[in-house]
C-alpha positions in Angstrom: 137.5 75.2 109.2 140.8 76.9 108.5 141.5 80.4 108.7 142.1 80.4 104.9 138.7 79.0 104.2 136.8 81.4 106.5 138.6 84.3 105.0 137.7 83.4 101.6 134.0 82.8 102.4 133.9 86.3 103.9 135.2 87.8 101.0 133.1 86.1 98.9 130.1 87.2 100.7 131.5 90.8 100.8 131.7 90.6 96.9 128.1 89.3 96.6 126.9 92.0 98.9 128.5 94.7 96.8 127.1 93.5 93.9 123.8 93.3 95.2 123.9 96.7 96.7 125.5 98.4 93.4 123.0 96.4 91.1 125.5 95.3 88.6 123.7 91.9 88.0 120.5 92.4 85.9 119.9 88.6 84.5 117.4 86.7 87.1 115.6 84.2 84.7 118.7 81.9 84.6 121.5 80.6 87.0 121.3 79.8 90.7 117.6 80.6 92.3 119.2 81.5 95.7 121.8 83.9 94.0 119.0 85.8 92.4 116.9 86.1 95.5 119.6 87.5 97.7 120.7 90.2 94.7 117.2 91.4 94.7 116.4 91.0 98.2 119.2 92.8 99.6 118.5 96.6 98.0 114.7 96.0 98.5 115.1 95.3 102.2 117.3 98.4 102.4 114.6 100.4 100.4 111.9 99.3 102.5 114.1 100.5 105.7 114.8 104.0 104.1 110.9 104.3 103.5 110.1 103.5 107.0 112.5 106.2 108.2 110.4 109.2 106.9 107.9 108.8 109.7 110.1 108.4 112.4 112.5 111.3 111.4 109.3 113.5 111.1 108.0 112.7 114.5 111.4 113.0 116.1 111.8 116.5 115.1 108.2 117.6 115.3 107.6 116.4 118.8 109.4 119.1 119.8 107.0 121.7 118.8 104.2 120.3 121.0 101.3 118.1 121.2 99.1 119.9 118.4 102.0 119.6 116.0 102.1 115.9 116.6 98.3 115.5 116.6 98.6 117.3 113.4 100.9 114.9 112.0 99.0 111.8 113.0 95.6 113.2 111.6 97.3 114.0 108.3 99.1 110.4 108.0 95.8 109.0 108.7 94.3 111.1 105.6 97.8 110.0 103.5 96.8 106.2 104.0 94.8 106.3 101.1 97.4 108.1 99.2 100.0 105.4 100.4 97.4 102.7 99.6 97.0 104.1 96.1 100.9 104.5 95.5 101.5 100.8 96.8 99.0 99.5 94.4 100.3 101.5 91.6 103.6 100.1 92.5 102.5 96.6 92.4 100.8 97.2 89.0 103.8 98.7 87.4 106.2 95.9 88.9 104.1 93.2 87.4 103.8 94.5 84.0 107.5 95.7 83.5 108.7 92.4 85.3 106.7 90.3 82.4 108.1 92.3 79.7 111.5 92.4 80.9 111.4 88.4 81.4 110.3 88.3 77.6 113.5 90.2 76.9 111.1 93.3 75.5 112.9 96.1 76.9 111.0 98.7 74.5 107.6 96.7 76.2 109.0 97.3 79.4 109.8 101.1 79.1 106.5 101.7 77.3 104.9 100.0 80.0 106.6 101.9 82.7 105.7 105.2 81.1 102.0 104.4 81.1 102.2 103.5 84.8 103.7 107.0 85.4 101.1 108.5 83.3 98.1 106.9 85.2 99.9 107.6 88.2 100.1 111.5 87.4 96.4 111.6 86.7 95.4 110.3 89.8 97.8 112.3 92.0 96.7 115.5 90.4 93.0 114.6 91.6 94.1 114.0 95.1 96.3 117.1 95.3 93.3 119.4 94.5 91.0 117.9 96.8 93.8 118.1 99.2 94.6 121.6 98.8 91.0 122.9 98.6 89.4 120.5 101.5 92.7 120.4 104.0 90.6 122.0 106.6 87.5 120.3 106.3 89.3 116.9 106.3 91.1 117.6 109.6 87.7 118.8 111.3 86.3 115.6 109.8 89.0 113.4 111.4 88.4 115.1 115.0 91.3 117.8 114.9 89.9 120.8 117.0 89.2 124.1 115.3 92.0 125.5 116.9 94.4 123.1 115.9 93.3 123.1 112.4 93.3 126.6 111.9 96.8 126.8 113.2 98.3 123.7 111.6 96.4 123.0 108.3 98.9 124.2 106.1 100.8 121.1 107.0 97.8 118.8 105.7 97.8 121.2 102.5 101.3 120.7 101.7 101.6 116.8 102.5 98.2 116.3 100.4 98.8 118.7 97.8 102.5 117.6 96.9 101.1 113.8 97.3 102.6 113.2 93.5 106.2 112.9 95.2 104.8 109.9 97.5 103.0 108.5 94.4 105.9 108.6 92.2 108.7 107.5 94.5 106.5 104.2 95.1 105.4 103.8 91.4 108.7 104.4 89.7 110.6 102.4 92.3 107.9 99.7 91.5 109.1 100.0 87.6 112.7 99.7 88.5 112.2 96.5 90.8 110.2 95.1 87.9 113.1 95.5 85.7 115.4 94.0 88.3 117.1 97.6 89.1 116.4 97.3 92.6 119.6 99.2 93.5 118.2 102.2 91.7 115.0 101.9 93.8 117.2 101.7 97.0 119.3 104.8 96.4 116.5 106.9 95.4 115.1 106.3 99.2 118.5 106.9 100.5 118.6 110.3 98.6 115.1 111.0 100.0 115.9 110.4 103.4 119.2 111.8 103.5 117.7 115.3 102.7 114.9 115.0 104.8 117.0 114.3 107.8 119.0 117.5 106.8 116.1 119.9 106.0 113.7 119.0 108.8 115.5 120.7 111.5 117.0 123.3 109.3 113.2 124.3 108.2 111.4 123.8 111.3 113.6 125.5 113.5 115.5 127.8 111.0 119.5 128.5 110.8 120.9 131.5 109.9 119.1 133.6 107.3 116.6 130.6 107.0 113.6 131.3 109.3 111.8 129.0 111.4 108.9 127.6 109.5 107.3 125.4 112.4 105.3 122.6 111.6 105.0 123.7 107.9 108.9 123.4 107.6 108.5 119.5 108.2 106.1 119.3 105.3 108.2 121.1 102.9 111.4 119.0 104.0 109.8 115.9 103.4 108.3 117.0 100.2 111.6 118.2 98.9 113.4 115.2 100.2 110.9 112.9 98.2 110.9 115.2 95.0 114.6 115.1 94.7 114.3 111.1 95.0 111.8 111.4 92.3 114.3 113.4 90.2 117.0 111.0 90.6 114.4 108.1 89.5 113.5 110.1 86.2 117.3 110.9 85.5 117.8 107.2 85.4 114.9 106.5 83.6 116.0 108.7 80.6 119.7 108.5 81.0 120.8 105.6 83.0 122.5 102.5 81.9 119.9 100.1 83.3 117.5 97.6 82.1 115.0 100.1 81.0 115.8 103.5 79.3 113.1 105.8 78.3 113.1 107.2 74.6 110.7 109.5 72.8 109.4 106.3 71.2 108.2 105.1 74.3 106.4 108.6 75.4 103.2 107.8 73.4 100.1 107.5 75.5 98.4 104.1 75.4 95.2 103.3 77.1 95.1 99.9 76.9 98.4 99.6 79.0 97.3 102.1 81.2 93.8 100.1 81.9 96.1 97.4 82.4 98.1 98.7 85.2 95.1 100.3 86.8 93.2 97.0 87.0 96.4 95.5 88.9 96.8 98.7 91.0 93.3 98.5 92.2 93.7 94.8 93.6 96.9 96.3 95.0 95.3 99.2 96.7 92.4 97.4 97.9 94.8 94.9 99.9 96.5 97.5 101.4 93.3 99.2 102.4 91.7 96.1 103.6 94.5 95.3 106.1 95.0 98.6 107.2 91.3 99.3 107.9 91.1 96.0 109.8 93.7 97.3 112.4 91.7 100.4 113.1 89.1 97.8 114.4 91.3 96.0 116.3 92.4 99.1 117.8 88.8 100.0 118.8 88.7 96.7 120.5 91.6 96.9 122.3 90.5 100.3 123.5 87.8 98.9 125.5 90.7 97.7 128.0 92.1 101.1 128.9 94.8 103.2 127.9 97.3 100.9 129.3 96.4 98.0 126.9 96.3 100.5 124.0 99.8 101.8 124.7 101.1 98.4 124.9 99.8 97.2 121.6 100.8 100.3 119.9 104.3 99.8 121.1 104.0 95.9 120.2 103.0 96.8 116.8 105.5 99.2 116.2 108.5 97.0 117.0 106.7 94.3 114.8 106.3 96.4 111.9 110.0 98.0 112.0 111.3 94.3 112.5 109.5 93.0 109.7 110.6 95.3 107.0 113.3 92.9 105.9 110.6 90.3 105.3 109.0 92.7 103.1 112.0 92.9 101.1 112.2 89.3 100.7 108.5 89.2 99.7 109.0 92.1 97.0 111.9 90.3 95.5 109.7 87.1 95.2 107.1 89.3 93.2 110.0 90.3 90.8 111.2 87.0 90.2 107.7 85.4 89.4 106.9 88.2 87.0 110.0 88.1 85.3 110.3 84.0 85.1 106.6 84.0 83.7 107.6 86.5 80.9 110.4 84.2 80.2 108.0 81.3 80.1 109.7 79.3 82.7 106.5 78.8 85.2 108.4 76.2 86.8 111.4 78.5 87.8 108.8 81.3 88.6 107.1 79.0 91.3 110.3 77.6 92.7 111.7 81.1 93.0 108.5 81.8 95.3 109.0 78.7 97.4 112.8 79.5 98.0 112.0 82.9 98.9 109.4 81.9 101.2 111.4 79.3 102.7 114.2 82.0 103.5 111.6 84.3 104.9 110.1 81.8 107.2 113.6 81.1 108.7 114.2 84.7 109.3 110.9 85.5 111.0 111.2 82.3 113.3 114.6 84.0 114.4 112.8 87.3 115.1 109.8 85.1 116.8 112.9 83.5 118.7 114.1 87.1 119.9 110.7 88.3 120.7 110.1 85.4 123.2 113.4 86.0 125.0 113.8 89.6 124.9 110.3 91.2 124.8 110.4 92.7 128.1 113.8 94.4 127.5 112.5 95.3 124.1 109.4 97.1 125.4 111.2 98.9 128.1 113.0 100.8 125.3 110.0 102.9 124.8 108.4 102.8 128.4 108.8 101.9 131.8 105.1 101.9 133.0 104.6 98.3 134.5 101.0 97.8 133.0 101.8 99.1 129.5 105.2 96.9 129.6 103.0 94.0 130.4 100.6 94.4 127.3 103.5 95.2 125.0 105.4 92.0 126.0 102.0 89.8 125.5 101.5 91.4 121.9 105.1 90.6 120.7 104.7 86.9 122.3 101.4 86.3 120.9 101.5 87.5 117.4 105.0 86.1 116.6 103.6 82.6 117.3 102.1 83.0 113.8 105.4 83.9 112.1 106.2 80.6 110.7 103.0 80.6 108.7 103.4 84.3 108.1 107.0 83.9 106.6 105.4 81.9 103.9 102.1 83.9 103.5 103.4 87.2 102.8 106.0 86.0 100.3 103.2 83.9 98.3 100.8 87.2 98.6 103.3 89.2 96.8 104.0 85.9 94.2 100.6 86.2 93.2 100.8 90.0 92.7 104.0 89.6 90.6 102.3 87.3 88.3 99.6 90.0 87.8 97.0 87.9 90.2 95.9 90.8 92.3 92.2 89.6 92.6 93.4 86.4 94.7 95.0 88.0 97.5 92.5 90.7 97.7 89.9 88.3 98.5 92.0 86.4 100.7 92.6 89.7 102.6 88.8 90.6 102.7 87.7 87.3 104.0 90.9 86.8 106.2 90.7 90.2 108.0 87.3 91.2 107.9 85.1 88.0 108.4 87.6 86.1 110.3 90.3 88.4 112.3 88.2 91.1 113.5 85.1 88.8 114.6 87.6 86.3 116.5 89.6 89.2 118.1 85.9 90.2 119.4 84.7 86.8 120.6 88.1 86.0 122.1 88.7 89.3 123.7 85.2 90.3 124.9 82.7 87.5 124.7 85.2 84.9 126.2 86.5 87.4 128.5 90.4 87.0 127.4 90.9 90.7 127.2 93.8 92.1 124.8 95.4 88.6 124.9 92.2 87.6 122.9 93.3 90.3 120.1 96.9 89.1 120.2 95.8 85.5 119.8 93.2 86.5 116.9 96.4 88.2 114.8 98.6 84.9 115.0 95.3 82.7 114.2 94.3 84.9 111.4 97.5 85.4 109.6 98.3 81.4 109.9 95.0 80.5 108.4 95.4 83.2 105.7 99.0 81.9 105.0 97.7 78.0 104.8 95.0 79.0 102.5 97.3 81.3 100.1 99.8 78.2 100.1 96.9 75.8 98.9 95.7 78.2 96.2 99.5 79.0 95.1 99.8 75.0 94.6 96.9 75.0 92.4 98.9 77.1 90.0 96.0 79.2 88.2 98.2 82.3 88.7 100.6 81.0 86.1 98.1 81.4 83.4 97.3 85.1 84.2 98.0 87.3 81.1 99.5 90.6 81.6 
C-alpha cells in the first residue's frame, strides 16, 4: 500500500470520527449500516466511559478522608443502585419510544414522547428524594453502618439521595437524545458533568481560599452540581438546540397514555438491571466462603472487566437506537441486519479483549495489588470469565436490540432465569459442592452468560420483537 493511499485512509477515518463526535449526521434509516453503527457507537462509547468516571473520581478524593468516609460512599452507592436501576430503565423506555417516532419521521411525536418521559421521571425521583432525605440515617443503619459512622456522615447520603433527580434526568434525557440519534449531545453532557465534578470535588472536600473544607459532604455537593449542570445543558438543547428533537410549547401538555407506555418499558429495563445486579451480590457471598484474598481478587478482576467492557455497552446502545428507528421507518429487515452487524463488531472487540486478558492478566491485576494470593484469584477471574466473551459480545447487543424494539419483557425473563435459576445455583454447585472454589464461580459466570446469549439469539431469530407496538 502506497504512502498516499495510507494517508488518504487516515484522513478519511479522521473525518468520520469528527462527524461522529460532533453529531452532524442524523439519518440512520438509509445508507450504510456499518457507517450508522460507527456514527452512533463512537459518542455512546465515550458517554459510557464518562459515566464510569464519576465513581472513580469520588472514591479517589474521598479515600483521603479515611475509611469511614469511603465506607459511607460504599453504603450510599449500594442504595443508589435502586436509583441507577430506575434511571437506566427510564432511559431504555425513552430511547425505544423516541427512536420509534423518529424512524416514523414524526418529530412532533418524538418531542412529545420525550417530554412525557421527563414528566414520569420527575414524579418518581421526587418520591425517592423525599424518602432519602427523611430516612437517610435509618437506611445507612439498615445497610450495616455503625451509629458513629452514620451520625458523622449521613448528610452525604441525604444529598445524594435527595438530589437523585439529577441522576435520573441525566440518564433519561440522554436516552431521549440517543433515541433521536443525537448521541453526541448525550456524550457532551457527560463531559461537562464530569469536568465540573473533577474540579469541584477537591475544592469542596478540602477547601480552597475563601471556600471552606466541607469534607465528605463536599463530594456529594460537587457530584450533584456537576450532574445538575449536565442536565441544564441537556435541557438547553432540548428547548433551543438544532437537533432532531426540539421541544415547543405545544409538546408540553401532559399525556397519561404516553407516560404509561414509557413506564411499562422502563419497568422492564429497571427489572433487568436489578435482577443482574442482585445476582452479583449472591456470587460475592459464595466467593466470601473462600477468604478475603479470593474476595479481593474477584473484586479487582470484576472492576477491570467492567471498565474494559464499557465500549461494548456503547455498541449495544447504538444497536438499540438503530432497531427502534428502523422499525419506525417500517424497515424491520434493516433493523434486524443492524442488530446482527453491531453484534458481530461487538464480538470481535470482546474477543480481542479476551486475548489481552489471557496474555496480560497478571500485569493487569498487579496494577492494583502485589499480594500473591489476591493476584492469583484476580488472574483466574479475568481468564475464566473472558472465555464467554465471544457469546457475550452477541448477547449484550441482542438484549439491547430487544429493548430498542420496545420488547423489554423478553430480556427481563431471560435475565431472571439465566441469573437466578441457572448462574447462581451453578456457581454454588461448582464452587462448593464440587469443590472447585472461586474457579467454580468464575466458570459459572462464563457458562451462564454464554447460555443466555445463545437463548437470546434463538429468540431474536424468531422475529416476534418486530411486531411490538410502541
